[in-house]
C-alpha positions in Angstrom: -3.2 10.0 9.1 -0.6 9.5 6.4 0.5 6.6 4.2 3.9 6.4 2.5 5.5 3.8 0.2 9.2 3.1 -0.3 11.2 2.4 -2.3 9.5 4.0 -5.1 9.8 2.7 -7.8 9.9 -0.8 -6.3 11.4 -4.0 -7.8 11.1 -6.9 -5.4 9.2 -5.4 -2.4 7.5 -2.3 -1.3 7.1 -1.1 2.3 3.9 0.8 3.3 4.2 2.9 6.4 1.3 4.4 8.3 1.4 7.4 10.6 -1.6 7.7 12.8 -2.4 8.5 16.4 -5.2 6.0 16.5 -5.3 2.2 16.7 -5.4 0.0 13.6 -8.5 -1.8 14.8 -10.9 -2.3 11.9 -8.4 -0.9 9.4 -8.6 -2.2 5.8 -5.8 -1.9 3.2 -6.4 -2.4 -0.5 -3.8 -2.4 -3.3 -5.2 -1.5 -6.8 -3.6 -1.4 -10.2 -3.8 1.5 -12.6 -7.2 0.2 -13.9 -8.7 0.1 -10.4 -8.6 -3.7 -10.2 -8.1 -5.1 -6.7 -4.7 -7.0 -6.6 -4.2 -7.4 -2.9 -5.8 -7.0 0.6 -2.9 -7.6 3.0 -3.7 -7.9 6.7 -2.4 -5.1 8.9 -0.5 -6.2 11.9 1.4 -3.0 12.6 2.2 0.5 11.4 4.4 -0.9 8.6 3.9 -3.7 6.1 6.2 -5.1 3.5 4.7 -6.5 0.4 6.6 -8.8 -2.0 5.8 -7.5 -5.5 8.2 -9.6 -7.6 6.1 -11.0 -10.4 3.5 -8.2 -10.3 3.0 -6.4 -13.6 5.1 -3.3 -14.0 3.0 -0.1 -13.6 1.3 2.3 -11.2 -0.4 1.0 -8.1 -2.5 2.7 -5.4 -2.7 1.7 -1.8 -5.8 2.8 0.1 -6.1 2.6 3.8 -9.5 2.9 5.4 -10.0 3.4 9.1 -13.4 4.1 10.8 -14.0 7.8 11.4 -11.0 8.8 9.2 -10.8 9.9 5.6 -9.1 7.2 3.5 -5.3 7.6 3.1 -3.8 6.8 -0.3 -0.3 6.5 -1.7 0.8 5.6 -5.2 3.8 3.6 -6.1 5.4 2.2 -9.2 6.6 -1.3 -9.8 9.4 -1.5 -12.3 11.3 -4.5 -13.8 14.4 -2.3 -14.2 16.9 -2.4 -11.4 
């Protein structure tokens, strides 16, 4: 299982893409800021999800995907105000 984020750094939106051979049943996705605070728990409806991040504080974020019977997959991405 692998989780990727693009574009990185992101300005308006970031896409998270999951590569797995299993189903996404009971999957949980969390987005945390650099201090570990939970900032979003988007619902997973498929192997990719686009998050609108305009208005989020600039900095480093971590996406953590948890699936039963799998180790958590993580990816870090940066939100920047610069374009």
